[in-house]
Every structure is written in C-alpha cells, then in structure tokens.
C-alpha positions as CSV (number, residue, x, y, z in Angstrom):
1,M,146.1,102.3,-121.1
2,E,145.6,98.6,-120.3
3,A,149.1,98.4,-118.8
4,L,148.3,101.5,-116.7
5,A,145.0,99.9,-115.6
6,R,146.8,96.8,-114.4
7,L,149.3,99.0,-112.5
8,Q,146.5,100.9,-110.9
9,Q,144.7,97.7,-109.9
10,Q,148.0,96.7,-108.2
11,G,148.1,100.0,-106.3
12,K,151.2,101.2,-108.2
13,T,149.7,104.2,-110.0
14,P,147.4,107.1,-109.0
15,P,144.0,107.7,-110.7
16,H,144.3,108.3,-114.4
17,R,144.5,111.8,-115.8
18,L,144.8,112.8,-119.5
19,S,146.4,115.9,-121.1
20,N,146.0,117.5,-124.5
21,V,143.3,115.0,-125.6
22,T,140.3,114.9,-127.9
23,L,136.9,113.4,-127.0
24,E,137.8,110.3,-128.8
25,H,140.9,109.8,-126.6
26,I,138.8,110.4,-123.5
27,H,136.1,107.9,-124.5
28,R,138.6,105.3,-125.6
29,A,140.5,105.6,-122.3
30,Q,137.2,105.5,-120.3
31,K,136.5,102.0,-121.7
32,I,139.7,100.8,-120.0
33,V,140.1,102.9,-116.8
34,P,138.2,105.6,-115.0
35,I,139.5,109.1,-115.9
36,V,139.6,111.7,-113.1
37,S,140.8,114.7,-115.0
38,V,141.6,116.2,-118.3
39,Q,144.1,119.0,-118.9
40,N,143.8,120.9,-122.2
41,R,144.6,124.5,-123.3
42,Y,141.6,126.7,-122.6
43,S,140.8,130.3,-121.8
44,F,138.2,133.0,-122.5
45,S,140.2,133.9,-125.7
46,D,140.8,130.3,-126.7
47,R,137.8,128.0,-126.5
48,E,138.8,125.4,-129.0
49,W,138.1,122.7,-126.4
50,D,134.6,123.9,-125.3
51,F,133.1,120.6,-126.3
52,V,135.7,118.6,-124.3
53,L,134.9,120.7,-121.2
54,D,131.2,120.1,-121.7
55,D,131.8,116.4,-121.9
56,C,133.9,116.4,-118.8
57,A,131.2,118.3,-116.9
58,A,128.6,115.8,-118.1
59,N,130.7,113.0,-116.8
60,G,132.1,114.5,-113.6
61,I,135.6,114.7,-114.8
62,A,137.7,117.6,-113.6
63,F,139.0,120.0,-116.3
64,L,142.3,121.8,-115.7
65,P,142.8,124.5,-118.3
66,W,146.4,125.2,-119.1
67,G,147.1,128.7,-120.4
68,P,144.0,130.0,-118.5
69,M,144.9,133.6,-119.2
70,A,145.6,133.0,-122.9
71,Q,149.4,132.5,-122.5
72,G,150.2,136.2,-123.0
73,R,147.9,136.6,-126.0
74,K,146.0,139.9,-126.2
75,A,142.9,139.6,-124.0
76,N,139.6,139.6,-125.8
77,D,138.1,143.1,-126.1
78,V,135.2,142.1,-123.9
79,V,137.6,141.1,-121.1
80,E,139.5,144.3,-121.5
81,K,136.3,146.4,-121.3
82,I,135.1,144.6,-118.2
83,A,138.5,144.8,-116.5
84,A,138.8,148.5,-117.2
85,A,135.2,149.2,-116.0
86,R,135.8,147.3,-112.8
87,Q,139.4,148.5,-112.3
88,V,140.9,145.0,-112.2
89,S,143.3,143.2,-114.4
90,T,142.3,141.1,-117.4
91,A,143.7,138.1,-115.4
92,V,141.1,138.6,-112.7
93,V,138.3,138.7,-115.3
94,S,139.7,135.7,-117.2
95,L,140.0,133.6,-114.1
96,A,136.6,134.6,-112.8
97,W,135.0,133.6,-116.2
98,L,136.7,130.2,-116.0
99,L,135.5,129.6,-112.4
100,R,132.0,130.3,-113.5
101,R,132.2,128.5,-116.8
102,S,131.7,125.1,-115.2
103,P,132.0,123.6,-111.7
104,V,134.5,121.0,-113.0
105,V,137.0,123.7,-114.0
106,L,140.1,124.0,-111.9
107,P,142.4,126.6,-113.3
108,I,146.0,126.6,-112.3
109,P,147.4,130.1,-113.1
110,G,151.0,130.7,-112.7
111,T,152.3,133.4,-110.4
112,S,155.6,135.1,-109.8
113,N,155.0,137.0,-106.6
114,A,152.6,137.5,-103.6
115,K,150.8,140.4,-105.2
116,H,150.1,138.3,-108.3
117,L,148.9,135.5,-106.2
118,E,146.5,137.8,-104.3
119,E,145.2,139.1,-107.6
120,N,144.5,135.5,-108.8
121,V,142.8,134.6,-105.6
122,S,140.5,137.6,-105.9
123,A,139.0,136.2,-109.1
124,A,137.0,133.7,-106.9
125,G,135.1,136.6,-105.4
126,F,134.8,138.7,-108.6
127,G,131.3,139.2,-109.6
C-alpha cells in the first residue's frame, strides 16, 4: 500500500480500491491511503459482509457487491414470494433490495441482452 500511495502522489495511479477484503484490511489500508471503494461478494441471499458494508457507509466508501443476484444460487424464499406477487423476476427484487440497502451500494449486475438490461434497470424504480 505504501508503494501505491507513492505512485498515487506522483499521479501515476487512480484512487485506491479494494476487493475481497475484511474490515481489518480496509482499516490498515486507510492508515496509508484514502480508499474510495470496496468490492466484496454480497446479495440478499449472501450477507456475510454486512458489517463491511455498514463500515463503508459510515465512512463514505462506495461498496460494489459482486454476485449481487447470488451468482445463480436459489433465491431466498422471501425474494421469490415478492417477485411472484409483483410479477417480476427475482433479479429485479434482488437488485431493488441492494439499491435500498445503503446509498453507498453500486451493484454491477451482468447482462447478456437488451431485455435483461431493461429488467435490471427497472429495479431502480421497483417499490
């Protein structure tokens, strides 16, 4: 991190981002350089890193969840029930939940076609 801090001071690297880290990693890195974002696995069905997201929110650090739709895992029963009742996909419900979980969450869902993209975007207005 110290070498990266020197490179950033010289204008040779962008702001620092971390991936797949614990709170200890974040706090140690913050003593050396400002951290602008953290990217950890996170979804409605996989909230192992809840406390990291909470810390990011408290410190104004963007949180980019990878696997925001549980990486093909079976959706939680609650998500499935909401999706069925509202006649939307579990992806829409999952993304909507993430967007409302914290203002620092910036999900990056994958997409394979225009219809899927439109579905993902619709999550922002789901309510």
